[in-house]
N, C-alpha and C positions, 0 to 999 in steps of 0.2 A: 111507563115510568116518566114522571115529570122531573125536569131539572130543578135543583134548588136555585135560589136567587144567586146572582153572579158572585157576590162576595163569598157566600158559603161554598159555591162550586169551586172557586179558586183556592179557598182555604183547604178544601178536601183534597184537591190535587196536590197542593204543597205538602200536606201531611203524608200523602202516599209516597211521594218521590224523595222525601227528606232522608230516609235511611240509605237509599241508593246514592244520592249526592254525597253523603258522608263517606261512603266507601270509595267513590271516585276521588274525593279529596285526599283520602289516606294514601291511595296509590300515587297521586301526584306529589304528595309530600315526600314519599320515599324516593321517587325519581329525582326531585329537586335537591334533596339532601344527599344524594349519592348512595342511599342505602339499598343497593341492588340485591344484597342477600335477603333483606326483608321483603323485597318486591315479590319473590317467589311465594312466600307465605301469604302475602296480601292478595296475590292473584288467586290462590287456592281458596282463601276465605271469601273473596268476591264471588267466585263461581259457586261455592257452597251456599252463600246467601241467595244468589239468583235461583239456584236449584230448589231451595226450600221455599222462597217467597213466591216463585212462579212454577208450581209443580206441573209435571206432565199429565196430560189427560189419561185416564185409566184405560181407554180403548186404543191407545197408540203404543206400539212396541218400538223399542230403540235398540240399535246394535252399533257397537263401536268397532270400526275396522280401519282400513286405509285405502287410498287410491293414489297411485303413482308416488308412493312414499309419503303422502300427506295423511295424517290421521283424520278420520272423518267419523261422523255419527249419522246413521240412517234412522229416519223416523218412518214407521209403517202403520198408518191408520188401518182400521179394520175394513173400511170400504174405500177402495181406490180404483181409478181407471187405469187399465193396463198401459204401461209406457209413459205415464204422466209423472214428471219429476219437478220438484221445487228445489232449486239450489239456493240455500239461504246463507248469507254472509253476515255473521254477527258483528255487533258494534263493540265499543270499548276504547276508542281513541287510539287503536293500534298498540295499546299498553296493557289492557286487561280484556277479559272476556274469554269464554270457552263454550263449546257446544253443549256440555252438560248443563250449563246455566240457561240455555235457550230452549230446553225441551218443552217448557210450557208454551211459550209463544209459537215456536215452530210447529209443535204438535197440534195446536189449535188451528193454525194457518193451513197446515197440510190436510187436516181433517175436513175443513171447509172446502178446500180445493180438490179433495178426493185424489190426492197425489202422494207418492212417496216423496220424502224430503231428505236432502243430504246437507249436512252442516260441516264445512271444512274447519279443522283446528289449525288455522294458518299461523305462521310464525309472527311473533310480536316484537316490537322494538322496546328497549335498545338492543335486545339479543340479536335481532335481525332487522335491519332497516330497509326502507324503500329501495327496490320494489318487491321485497321478499313476499309480502302478503299477497300482492297481486299475482306474482309468479305461482304461488301455491294454489290460489283459487282457480287460475287458468289451467293448472295441471289437473285439478279435479274435474273441471268442465271437460277438458279434452279426454279424460279417462271415461266419462259418461258416454261421450261420442264413440270412443274406441270399443266400449262394451256393447254398442249397437243401439243406444238410445237416439231417437230422432230429435234433432235440434228443435223441430217444430213442436215437440211435446215437452220441451224443457222451459220452465219459467225461472227467472232469477229475482230474488228479493234480498233485502238486507236493511239494516238500520244504522244510522249515524256514519261511522267510518265505513261500515258495510253497505250503507245506502249509496255512498259515493262510489264504492267499488263495484256496484251493479253496473254503473256506466263505464267505469274503467275496464271491467272485465269484458264488456262487449267491444270496446275499442281495441283491447289487446287481442281478443279473439279474431276480430276483423283483420288486424295487422298480421296475425299468424296464418291467415287464409282459412280460418275455420268458419263453418256455418254458424250464424248467430242464433241464440235462444229466441223463442217466440216473442217474448216481451219481458219487461222488468218493472218492478215496483220499488222505488227508492224511498225509504221511510226516514224522515228527518235527516236527509243527506248532509254530510260534512263536505260540501262540494268545493270550497275555496279556502285553502289553508293560508292564503294571504289575509283573509278576514277583512276585506274591504267593504263589505256590505253595510248599509246604514244601520241595520238592526243590531250589529255588533255592539254599538253604543246605546241605541235607543231602547233596546230590549234588555240591557244588562241588569236592570233592576226588577225585571218581571220574570226572567228565566230562572226557575228554581233548581236547575240541574247544571247548566253550563255557564262558565264565566270566561270573559275574554282572555285574561292572563293564563288561565288554565289551558284553554285551547291552544294558545301560542306555545306553551311549553310542550304540549303533546305533539304539535306540528313539528317543532324543531327536533324533538326526540325521534319522530318517525322518519324525517327526511335525511337525517344524518349528514347535514352540511349541504345537501343539494337544494336548489331553489324551491321556495314554497309554491311557485307556479308550475312545478313539474306536472305535465298534463295528466298523467295517470294517477297522481296524488290529488290534484285539483282539477276535476273534469270540466270545470267552466272554461278551461284553457285547452281542452282536448279537441281534436278533429273528430266530431261525432257524426259526420256525414254518413248516411247509409245505415244508421242504427235502427233497430226495430222499436216498436212503440214502448213508451215509458210513461209510467204514472209516478208523480212525486206527491208525497203526503208530508206536510209540515205543520207544526203547531204554531198558532198565532203568537204565542209568548216566547218563541225561541229566538235566541240571538243569531241563529243560522238562517232565519227566515229570508232575509234579503238575498243571500247567496243561493238559497234554494229557488227563489223566483228567477234569479239570474241564470241558473242552470236550465230552468224551463224555457226561458227566452232564448238561450243559446241553442238548445235542442230545436226549438221551433224555427229559429232563423236558419238552421241547417237542414230544414225540411224533414225533421223527425216528428212523428206523431207523438204528442205529449199531452197528458192530463195533469193539471196542477190542482191540488186540493189543499186549502189552508183551513185548518180546524180551529175555530175560536176557542180561546181559554186553555188550549191544550199545550202541554210542555213537551220536551224532548222524548220521543219514542213512547208516547202514552199507550201504545198498543200493548205494552207489557201488562197493563193493569186491566185486562179484559174481564176479570172477575169482579172488579170494583167500579169501573167506569163504562157507562153505556156507549160513550163515544169511542172507547178503545175497541169494543167488539164490533161496532159499526164500521170503524176504519178498516179492520181486518176483512169485514164483509165487502166493503167497497174495493179493496185490493184484490180480493178473490174474484169478484165480478169482472174487474178489468182484465185479469189474467185469463179467465175462462173465455173471454170474448176473442182471444188471440191464439189459444192453444188448440192443437189438433191431437188426435189420440191413436197413434199407430200401435202396433203390437209391442208388448213388453219383451225385450230381448231375453229375459230370464225364463220366459215361457216357451221359447223356440226350441 
């Protein structure tokens, strides 16, 4: 497959992401106008659209259950390596997003990785503010360990807010004295809620999904009055010493680009092994469009290769 010329390529990407951006704008408008009763319906419609637009692969089974009181969804590809688990943290600015909307992306990721995948349905703001989402995801991770899964066979990934929480989860796990997952892939991470990176302004006219003012509203909604530099909300400020390897994937058109680069530099300066991939012409979480964009499928493949290079494969506790 050959790429179209750049202008056509960008136009195609913009056309793909426009319906998604419109739904994010609707959720932000409800939040800003205080229409919290409408927000529940908007969240449902948002997840419905994601589920329809990004359908799950036919050879991946899904099961809704819970872990430590947190609702979760398991994805089970037909071909898996015993004991291998992908913990996937969905995006949505801590305002929207649900596991059922991510069955397409996570199903494809899990199938390539030959792993079972678990997607926590963590609490959202303003219903539950920071650090509720991180607490929920840490509880699910701890539940995996308590069930007998070996941390060396657990990988973590996520996008946007979930991409940042990949790092925050490892920091929180280390602070709790838990063994760390083998590795993490942070997709388009929202890593600095202070938004001090140069690309916040320089990319504001090229990013077709995120806008500076919208991100600021989401950050204030999530923090609930706490500082935007709170380390587990903005991992560029966290103590990341001792974390396991991380890959960061970011689109060249994203306003989050500079802060993703800053996160990579922060990890590297803390002696954490880090791979940074900047994908030309790509927007926020382009991985969603793997049926439409060659770069989306290739990015999932690169993430898979990175995780496979760090995972081990002990026995699945359910088979004992």
